VEXDREN-2710 file (C-alpha; in Angstrom, 1 decimal):
% VEXDREN-2710
k/r/px/py/pz
1/MET/179.6/155.5/136.9
2/ILE/177.5/152.9/138.7
3/VAL/174.0/153.6/140.2
4/GLN/172.5/151.1/142.6
5/GLY/168.9/150.4/143.5
6/ASN/165.9/148.2/142.9
7/ILE/165.8/147.9/139.1
8/VAL/162.3/148.2/137.6
9/ASP/162.4/145.9/134.6
10/LEU/159.3/146.9/132.6
11/ASP/159.8/144.4/129.8
12/ASN/159.8/141.4/132.1
13/LYS/157.6/142.9/134.8
14/ARG/159.9/142.3/137.6
15/ILE/161.9/144.2/140.2
16/PHE/165.3/143.1/141.4
17/LYS/168.2/144.5/143.4
18/GLY/170.9/145.6/141.0
19/GLU/173.1/148.3/139.5
20/VAL/173.3/150.3/136.3
21/GLU/176.8/150.9/134.9
22/VAL/177.0/154.0/132.6
23/LYS/179.8/154.9/130.3
24/ASN/179.9/157.8/127.7
25/GLY/176.2/158.5/128.2
26/LYS/175.1/154.9/127.5
27/ILE/174.1/152.0/129.7
28/LEU/177.0/149.6/129.6
29/GLU/175.5/147.0/131.8
30/ILE/172.5/146.2/134.0
31/ARG/173.2/143.5/136.5
32/GLU/171.9/142.0/139.7
33/ALA/173.9/143.1/142.8
34/HIS/173.6/143.0/146.5
35/HIS/173.5/146.4/148.3
36/ASN/171.6/148.3/150.9
37/GLN/169.9/150.9/148.5
38/GLU/166.1/151.0/148.9
39/ASN/165.4/153.4/146.0
40/PHE/163.9/152.3/142.7
41/ILE/165.5/152.8/139.3
42/LEU/163.2/153.2/136.3
43/PRO/163.0/154.8/132.9
44/GLY/162.4/158.6/132.9
45/PHE/158.9/160.0/132.3
46/VAL/157.8/161.4/128.9
47/ASP/155.1/163.9/128.4
48/ALA/153.4/162.6/125.2
49/HIS/151.9/165.9/124.2
50/ILE/152.6/169.3/125.4
51/HIS/152.8/172.9/124.2
52/ILE/155.9/174.2/126.1
53/GLU/154.7/177.7/125.4
54/SER/151.7/177.3/127.7
55/SER/154.1/177.0/130.6
56/MET/155.0/180.6/129.7
57/LEU/158.6/179.4/129.8
58/VAL/161.1/179.0/126.9
59/PRO/162.2/175.4/126.6
60/SER/165.4/175.8/128.4
61/GLU/163.7/177.2/131.5
62/PHE/160.9/174.6/131.2
63/ALA/163.6/171.9/131.3
64/LYS/165.1/173.2/134.6
65/ILE/161.8/172.4/136.4
66/ALA/160.6/169.3/134.5
67/VAL/163.8/167.3/135.3
68/VAL/163.1/167.8/139.0
69/HIS/159.9/165.7/138.5
70/GLY/161.7/163.0/136.6
71/THR/160.7/164.1/133.1
72/VAL/163.5/163.3/130.6
73/ALA/161.7/164.0/127.4
74/THR/158.6/165.7/125.9
75/VAL/156.7/165.3/122.7
76/SER/156.2/169.0/122.0
77/ASP/153.9/170.8/119.6
78/PRO/155.3/174.3/118.9
79/HIS/151.9/175.2/117.5
80/GLU/151.5/178.3/119.7
81/ILE/154.7/180.1/118.7
82/ALA/154.2/179.0/115.1
83/ASN/150.8/180.8/115.0
84/VAL/152.7/184.0/116.0
85/LEU/156.0/183.7/114.1
86/GLY/155.7/180.7/111.7
87/VAL/158.6/178.4/110.9
88/LYS/160.9/181.0/112.5
89/GLY/159.2/180.4/115.8
90/VAL/159.6/176.6/115.5
91/ASP/163.3/177.0/114.8
92/PHE/163.6/179.2/117.9
93/MET/162.1/176.4/120.1
94/ILE/164.3/173.7/118.6
95/GLU/167.5/175.8/119.0
96/ASN/166.7/176.8/122.5
97/GLY/165.7/173.3/123.6
98/ASN/168.9/171.8/122.1
99/LYS/171.0/173.9/124.6
100/VAL/169.8/171.9/127.6
101/PRO/169.9/168.1/128.4
102/LEU/166.1/167.5/128.4
103/LYS/165.1/165.7/125.2
104/PHE/162.5/167.9/123.5
105/ASN/161.0/166.3/120.5
106/PHE/159.2/168.9/118.4
107/GLY/156.6/168.3/115.7
108/ALA/155.7/170.3/112.6
109/PRO/152.5/172.3/113.4
110/SER/149.8/171.1/111.0
111/CYS/147.3/173.9/111.4
112/VAL/148.8/177.4/111.2
113/PRO/146.5/179.3/111.2
114/ALA/144.3/176.8/113.0
115/THR/141.3/178.0/111.0
116/SER/140.4/180.6/108.4
117/PHE/138.0/182.2/110.9
118/GLU/140.7/184.0/112.9
119/SER/143.8/186.2/112.3
120/ALA/147.1/184.6/113.0
121/GLY/150.6/186.0/112.6
122/ALA/151.8/183.4/110.2
123/ILE/151.0/180.7/107.7
124/ILE/152.6/177.2/107.5
125/ASP/151.4/175.5/104.3
126/ALA/152.0/172.1/102.8
127/ALA/155.2/173.2/101.1
128/ASP/156.6/174.3/104.5
129/ILE/155.5/171.0/106.1
130/LYS/157.4/169.1/103.3
131/LEU/160.6/170.9/104.2
132/MET/160.0/170.5/108.0
133/MET/159.3/166.8/107.7
134/GLU/162.7/166.3/106.0
135/ASN/164.4/167.9/109.1
136/PRO/165.6/165.2/111.5
137/ASP/164.9/167.6/114.4
138/ILE/161.1/167.4/113.5
139/LYS/159.8/164.1/114.8
140/TYR/156.1/164.0/113.8
141/LEU/153.3/166.0/112.2
142/ALA/151.6/167.7/115.2
143/GLU/147.9/167.6/116.0
144/MET/145.7/167.7/112.9
145/MET/143.0/170.0/114.4
146/ASN/141.3/170.6/111.1
147/TYR/139.4/167.4/111.2
148/PRO/136.7/168.8/108.9
149/GLY/139.5/169.2/106.3
150/VAL/140.3/165.5/106.7
151/LEU/136.7/164.4/106.4
152/PHE/136.1/166.5/103.3
153/ASP/139.3/165.6/101.6
154/ASP/140.9/169.0/101.6
155/ALA/143.8/168.8/99.3
156/GLU/146.1/171.0/101.4
157/VAL/145.4/169.0/104.6
158/LEU/145.9/165.6/102.9
159/ALA/149.2/166.9/101.4
160/LYS/150.5/167.7/104.9
161/ILE/149.6/164.2/106.1
162/GLN/151.2/162.7/103.1
163/HIS/154.5/164.5/103.7
164/ALA/154.6/163.0/107.2
165/LYS/153.9/159.5/105.8
166/ASN/156.6/159.9/103.1
167/ASN/159.1/160.5/105.9
168/ASN/157.8/157.7/108.1
169/LYS/156.8/160.1/110.9
170/PRO/153.6/159.8/113.0
171/VAL/150.6/162.1/112.6
172/ASP/149.0/163.3/115.8
173/GLY/145.2/163.8/116.0
174/HIS/142.9/166.3/117.6
175/ALA/139.3/165.4/117.2
176/PRO/137.2/166.1/120.3
177/GLY/133.9/164.2/120.3
178/LEU/134.4/162.8/116.8
179/ARG/132.6/159.4/116.6
180/GLY/131.3/156.8/114.2
181/ASP/132.0/156.8/110.5
182/ASP/133.7/160.2/110.9
183/VAL/136.4/159.0/113.3
184/THR/136.9/155.9/111.1
185/LYS/137.7/158.1/108.1
186/TYR/139.9/160.3/110.2
187/ILE/141.9/157.4/111.4
188/ALA/142.1/155.9/107.9
189/ALA/143.8/159.1/106.7
190/GLY/146.8/158.1/108.8
191/ILE/146.1/159.9/112.1
192/SER/147.4/157.8/115.0
193/THR/146.7/159.5/118.3
194/ASP/144.1/161.7/120.1
195/HIS/144.6/163.6/123.3
196/GLU/141.1/165.3/123.2
197/CYS/138.9/162.5/124.4
198/PHE/136.7/163.7/127.3
199/THR/134.4/160.7/127.8
200/PHE/135.1/157.1/128.4
201/ASP/133.0/155.9/125.5
202/GLU/134.7/158.2/123.0
203/ALA/138.1/157.1/124.1
204/LEU/137.1/153.4/124.0
205/GLU/135.8/153.7/120.5
206/LYS/139.0/155.4/119.3
207/LEU/141.1/152.7/121.0
208/GLN/139.0/149.9/119.5
209/LYS/139.5/151.5/116.0
210/GLY/143.3/151.5/116.4
211/MET/144.1/154.9/117.8
212/LYS/146.5/155.6/120.6
213/VAL/144.7/157.6/123.3
214/LEU/146.5/160.1/125.5
215/ILE/145.2/160.7/129.0
216/ARG/145.4/164.5/129.4
217/GLU/145.7/166.3/132.7
218/GLY/146.7/169.9/132.3
219/SER/146.1/173.1/134.1
220/ALA/142.7/173.7/132.3
221/ALA/141.7/170.4/130.6
222/LYS/141.5/167.5/133.0
223/ASN/140.4/164.2/131.6
224/PHE/142.3/161.8/133.9
225/GLU/139.2/160.8/135.9
226/ALA/137.1/160.2/132.8
227/LEU/139.6/158.0/131.1
228/ILE/141.9/156.3/133.6
229/ALA/139.6/153.2/133.9
230/LEU/140.6/152.3/130.4
231/LEU/144.3/151.9/131.3
232/PRO/144.3/148.4/132.8
233/GLU/143.0/146.8/129.6
234/HIS/144.5/149.3/127.1
235/PHE/147.8/150.1/128.7
236/GLU/149.8/149.2/125.5
237/ASN/148.0/151.9/123.6
238/MET/147.7/154.7/126.1
239/MET/150.0/157.5/127.2
240/PHE/150.0/160.4/129.7
241/CYS/150.2/164.1/128.7
242/SER/149.6/167.5/130.1
243/ASP/149.0/169.4/126.9
244/ASP/149.0/172.8/128.7
245/LYS/150.8/173.3/132.0
246/HIS/150.9/176.7/133.7
247/PRO/154.1/177.6/135.5
248/ASP/152.8/177.4/139.1
249/ASP/151.5/173.9/138.4
250/LEU/154.7/172.8/136.8
251/LEU/156.6/173.8/139.9
252/VAL/154.5/171.3/141.9
253/GLY/154.7/168.3/139.6
254/HIS/154.4/166.8/136.1
255/ILE/153.9/163.2/134.8
256/ASN/155.0/161.8/138.2
257/GLN/151.7/163.1/139.6
258/LEU/149.6/161.1/137.1
259/CYS/151.6/157.9/138.0
260/GLU/150.9/158.4/141.7
261/ARG/147.2/158.9/141.0
262/ALA/146.9/155.9/138.7
263/VAL/148.7/153.6/141.2
264/ALA/146.4/154.9/144.0
265/LYS/143.5/153.6/142.0
266/GLY/144.9/150.1/142.2
267/ILE/146.3/149.9/138.7
268/ASP/149.3/147.7/138.2
269/VAL/152.5/149.8/138.4
270/PHE/154.0/148.1/135.4
271/LYS/151.0/149.1/133.3
272/VAL/151.2/152.7/134.6
273/LEU/154.9/153.0/133.8
274/GLN/154.4/151.5/130.3
275/ALA/152.1/154.5/129.6
276/ALA/154.3/157.0/131.3
277/CYS/157.7/156.0/130.0
278/VAL/157.7/153.4/127.2
279/ASN/154.7/154.0/124.9
280/PRO/155.7/157.6/123.8
281/VAL/159.3/156.5/123.0
282/LYS/158.1/153.6/120.9
283/HIS/155.2/155.4/119.1
284/TYR/157.3/158.5/118.2
285/ASN/160.6/156.6/117.7
286/LEU/162.3/158.9/120.2
287/GLU/166.0/158.7/121.0
288/VAL/165.2/158.2/124.6
289/GLY/166.6/155.3/126.7
290/LEU/164.3/152.7/128.3
291/LEU/166.7/151.3/130.9
292/LYS/168.2/148.6/128.7
293/LYS/171.8/147.7/127.9
294/GLY/173.1/149.9/125.1
295/ASP/170.4/152.6/125.6
296/ALA/171.0/156.2/126.3
297/ALA/171.3/156.5/130.1
298/ASP/168.0/158.3/130.6
299/PHE/166.6/157.1/133.9
300/ILE/165.4/158.2/137.3
301/LEU/165.6/157.2/140.9
302/VAL/162.4/157.4/143.1
303/ASP/161.9/156.6/146.7
304/ASN/158.9/154.3/146.2
305/LEU/156.5/153.1/143.5
306/LYS/153.4/154.8/145.1
307/GLU/154.2/158.5/145.4
308/PHE/157.1/158.5/142.9
309/ASN/159.1/161.1/144.8
310/VAL/162.0/161.7/142.4
311/LEU/165.5/161.5/144.0
312/GLU/167.7/161.8/140.9
313/THR/167.2/162.3/137.2
314/TYR/169.8/161.2/134.6
315/ILE/169.8/162.2/130.9
316/ASN/172.5/160.7/128.7
317/GLY/174.3/159.7/131.9
318/GLU/174.3/163.2/133.3
319/LEU/172.9/163.9/136.7
320/VAL/170.5/166.8/135.9
321/ALA/168.4/166.9/139.1
322/LYS/168.8/165.6/142.7
323/ASN/166.5/165.9/145.7
324/GLY/164.4/168.7/144.2
325/LYS/167.4/170.7/142.9
326/SER/167.9/171.2/139.2
327/PHE/171.4/171.3/137.7
328/VAL/170.1/172.5/134.3
329/LYS/171.6/176.0/133.6
330/SER/169.8/179.0/132.1
331/VAL/171.0/179.9/128.6
332/PRO/170.9/183.2/126.7
333/PHE/168.4/183.6/123.8
334/GLU/167.1/186.2/121.4
335/ILE/163.7/187.6/122.1
336/LEU/161.3/187.4/119.2
337/ASN/157.9/188.9/119.0
338/ASN/155.1/190.0/116.6
339/PHE/152.8/192.7/118.1
340/ASN/151.5/195.4/115.8
341/THR/148.4/197.0/117.1
342/ASP/147.7/200.4/118.7
343/THR/146.1/201.0/122.0
344/LYS/142.3/201.1/122.1
345/LYS/139.6/203.5/123.2
346/VAL/136.7/202.7/125.5
347/ALA/134.3/203.4/122.7
348/ASP/135.9/200.5/120.7
349/PHE/134.2/198.0/123.0
350/ARG/130.7/199.3/122.7
351/PHE/128.1/197.0/121.0
352/GLU/125.0/198.9/119.9
353/SER/121.9/196.8/120.3
354/SER/118.2/196.8/121.2
355/VAL/117.5/193.0/121.4
356/ASN/116.1/191.3/124.4
357/LYS/118.2/188.1/124.2
358/ILE/121.8/187.3/123.4
359/ARG/123.8/184.2/122.7
360/VAL/126.3/183.5/125.5
361/ILE/129.4/181.3/125.9
362/GLU/129.2/179.1/128.9
363/ALA/132.7/178.3/130.2
364/LEU/133.1/175.0/132.0
365/ASP/135.7/174.6/134.7
366/GLY/138.4/172.2/133.8
367/GLU/137.2/171.8/130.2
368/LEU/138.2/173.2/126.8
369/VAL/134.7/172.6/125.5
370/THR/132.0/175.2/126.1
371/ASN/128.2/175.3/126.0
372/GLN/126.0/177.7/124.1
373/MET/123.2/179.3/126.0
374/GLU/120.8/182.3/125.9
375/ALA/120.5/185.1/128.3
376/ALA/118.6/188.3/128.8
377/SER/120.4/191.3/127.5
378/LEU/121.4/194.3/129.6
379/ILE/121.5/197.5/127.6
380/VAL/122.7/200.9/128.9
381/ASP/122.5/203.9/126.5
382/GLY/122.1/201.6/123.6
383/ASN/125.2/199.5/124.5
384/LEU/125.2/195.9/125.5
385/VAL/127.0/195.7/128.8
386/SER/128.0/193.1/131.4
387/ASN/125.5/191.9/134.0
388/THR/127.4/191.0/137.1
389/ALA/124.2/190.0/138.9
390/THR/123.7/187.1/136.5
391/ASP/127.4/186.6/135.8
392/VAL/127.0/187.3/132.1
393/LEU/130.1/189.4/131.3
394/LYS/131.3/191.2/128.2
395/MET/134.3/189.6/126.4
396/THR/136.5/190.8/123.6
397/VAL/139.1/189.5/121.3
398/VAL/141.4/192.1/119.8
399/ASN/143.6/191.5/116.8
400/ARG/147.3/191.9/117.9
401/TYR/148.8/191.7/114.4
402/LYS/147.1/194.8/112.9
403/ASN/144.6/197.5/113.8
404/ALA/141.1/196.2/113.6
405/LYS/137.8/196.6/115.4
406/PRO/137.6/194.4/118.5
407/SER/135.0/191.5/118.4
408/ILE/132.5/191.3/121.2
409/ALA/130.7/188.4/122.9
410/PHE/129.4/187.5/126.4
411/ILE/130.4/184.7/128.7
412/LYS/129.2/183.1/131.8
413/ASN/131.0/181.4/134.8
414/PHE/134.0/183.6/135.0
415/GLY/132.4/185.2/138.1
416/ILE/134.3/188.5/138.1
417/LYS/132.6/191.2/140.2
418/GLU/134.9/194.1/139.6
419/GLY/137.5/195.1/137.0
420/ALA/138.7/192.9/134.2
421/ILE/141.3/190.3/133.2
422/ALA/143.1/190.0/129.9
423/SER/145.7/187.8/128.2
424/SER/147.7/187.7/124.9
425/VAL/147.8/183.9/125.4
426/GLY/144.8/183.1/123.3
427/HIS/144.7/179.8/121.6
428/ASP/145.3/179.3/118.7
429/SER/146.2/182.7/117.1
430/HIS/147.2/184.5/120.4
431/ASN/145.2/187.6/119.9
432/ILE/144.3/189.5/123.0
433/ILE/141.3/188.2/125.1
434/ALA/139.7/190.2/127.9
435/ILE/136.7/189.7/130.1
436/GLY/135.4/192.4/132.5
437/VAL/132.5/194.1/134.2
438/SER/132.7/197.4/132.2
439/ASP/134.0/198.7/128.9
440/GLU/136.4/200.9/130.8
441/ALA/138.0/198.1/132.7
442/ILE/138.2/195.9/129.6
443/CYS/139.9/198.7/127.7
444/LYS/142.4/199.3/130.4
445/THR/143.5/195.6/130.5
446/VAL/143.7/195.4/126.7
447/ASN/145.9/198.4/126.6
448/LEU/148.2/197.1/129.4
449/VAL/148.8/194.0/127.3
450/ILE/149.5/196.1/124.1
451/GLU/151.8/198.4/126.0
452/ASN/153.9/195.4/127.2
453/SER/153.8/193.6/123.8
454/GLY/152.2/190.7/125.5
455/GLY/151.2/189.5/128.9
456/ILE/148.5/188.5/131.3
457/CYS/146.9/191.1/133.5
458/ALA/144.2/192.1/135.9
459/VAL/142.7/195.5/136.8
460/ASN/140.4/196.2/139.7
461/THR/139.4/199.3/141.6
462/LEU/142.6/199.3/143.7
463/GLU/145.4/198.0/141.5
464/GLU/146.7/197.0/138.1
465/LYS/149.0/193.9/137.8
466/ILE/150.6/192.4/134.7
467/VAL/153.0/189.5/134.0
468/SER/154.9/190.6/130.8
469/LEU/155.4/187.9/128.1
470/PRO/157.9/189.5/125.7
471/VAL/158.8/186.2/123.9
472/ALA/156.2/186.1/121.1
473/GLY/153.7/187.6/123.5
474/ILE/153.2/184.2/125.0
475/MET/156.4/183.4/127.0
476/SER/158.5/185.0/129.6
477/ASP/162.2/185.7/129.6
478/LEU/162.3/184.9/133.4
479/SER/162.8/181.6/135.3
480/ALA/160.0/179.2/136.3
481/GLU/160.3/180.3/139.9
482/GLU/159.9/184.0/139.0
483/ILE/157.1/183.6/136.5
484/GLY/155.4/180.9/138.6
485/LYS/155.3/183.3/141.6
486/ALA/154.1/186.2/139.5
487/TYR/151.5/184.1/137.8
488/ALA/150.2/182.6/141.1
489/GLU/149.8/186.2/142.5
490/LEU/147.8/187.2/139.4
491/ASP/145.7/184.0/139.6
492/GLN/144.9/184.9/143.2
493/MET/144.0/188.4/142.2
494/ALA/141.5/187.2/139.6
495/LYS/139.9/184.9/142.2
496/GLU/139.7/187.7/144.7
497/MET/137.9/189.7/142.0
498/GLY/135.3/186.9/142.1
499/SER/136.3/184.2/139.7
500/LYS/135.5/180.7/140.9
501/LEU/137.3/178.9/138.1
502/SER/140.3/176.7/139.2
503/ALA/142.6/178.3/136.6
504/PRO/140.9/181.5/135.3
505/TYR/143.8/182.5/133.0
506/MET/144.2/179.1/131.5
507/SER/140.4/178.9/130.9
508/LEU/140.5/182.4/129.4
509/SER/143.2/181.4/127.0
510/PHE/140.9/178.7/125.5
511/MET/137.8/180.9/124.9
512/ALA/139.1/181.8/121.4
513/LEU/139.9/178.1/120.5
514/LEU/137.6/177.7/117.6
515/VAL/138.3/174.1/116.9
516/ILE/136.8/173.0/120.2
517/PRO/133.0/173.2/120.4
518/SER/130.6/174.7/121.1
519/LEU/130.8/178.5/121.2
520/LYS/134.0/180.6/121.0
521/LEU/135.0/184.1/120.0
522/SER/137.7/185.0/117.5
523/ASP/139.0/188.4/116.5
524/LYS/136.5/188.1/113.5
525/GLY/133.4/187.3/115.5
526/LEU/131.3/184.8/117.5
527/PHE/131.9/181.2/116.2
528/ASP/129.8/178.1/116.5
529/GLY/132.4/175.2/116.7
530/THR/129.7/172.6/116.1
531/SER/128.5/173.9/112.7
532/PHE/131.9/175.5/112.1
533/GLN/130.6/178.9/111.1
534/PHE/130.1/182.3/112.5
535/THR/126.9/183.0/114.4
536/SER/125.3/186.1/115.8
537/LEU/125.5/187.5/119.3
538/GLU/122.0/188.9/119.1
539/ILE/119.0/186.7/119.1
540/ALA/116.1/188.2/117.2
END
């Protein structure tokens, strides 16, 4: 097979008319050649950090859409399914991903459960990590979210890192806002990347201290604008990632969109493509071709180097997508889950109180971080209730793994004026999260999720709508088109109910993410992510 076009030679920073000859999945030759093709041939895009589960698709269905956008590989942390099903869940992701051409590169989740302050469905300890690190299908130790454990020399945490080092596999970081001597010690432990930087100065410090910094632009967390100005100078040590990508967004685009935005800012296209294509392959030692003689034939054709409209995608010499059509086929798979709680009563969501002030989570659109604020309480019949006038709404997290009393908090900026929304996608432990205007509405959404063994839903005065997520309670057994359409309808319903957030369900899923400051809610109670301890809802 011979493919012709303008060859984008990233090593030598030149573009020339030529052709790529492919045989047995490898690049046999790249040579200059005269022809009339105007397209450009370049290495495929790599998402340097993503949780496939957050697309609500199993890997094989994710692959069908990602290849259309020129993605040939991902660096995937199966942390979400691991928190539900443990090593068994990681094995499911690897097995399913191996059935399709896209090159999934899974890591060993380092923090399952993410903290001791929440209830997860499984535990992955240092002994498990040792076995996983010896598995050639496991490419790295995934994000070390327990940075306090690193800083305080927790033996279990350091053992996990050591197992990665013993197998010459990289260790990913996760340390939002960590600066100064603390980040120096964190890096010295052997942690090589961070995708959680949300300010220019934080990212610059980490780069200067030897870390690789990932520019993240997902469905909820969007740090591209804050960090992109670092790329021209630090392009050799930066990568692009989405982290979390909801299905409707994935249908529109992937890493190709970040390349377009970066080039539009006047950044040299070779530097942009170094971050998008080359750096992840080299850092994680991926078996992904970089458009060189002898490499695996993993490359893409685009119409130009501004919009990066993908014409064709090749993986191991196989044409897997052309002009927006994917040739990746669906594959059968076993549905695994872990849902063991009974339906709830309205009374379960009462919070008896007589205080005048409460501590409130302030959600920030497009951010995983939250603020902590105070608000006047609204009490009816001795029960703390939602105040739609001030947009301070009741929130609950319900343990999905066993019967337990729901935890209660209050949250601002979700904007819902009627009904409630709920989800069993609740990072990191994937308990049920719900926010609503009344205890009755909250209870109804929680029970909808329980009855479906997982899903995202909305209830208002006129209708109930749920997108079922039967795979571990976090993924669908449907295609991207089906789940994307259903999710988009639910997203629109939440916005019609009053939410002003750009991605209300994605934002909802992170309101139980304790490792990201400042104030979050777990199934065990309200948690201060800055001091790393529980705090009270009531302010005396």
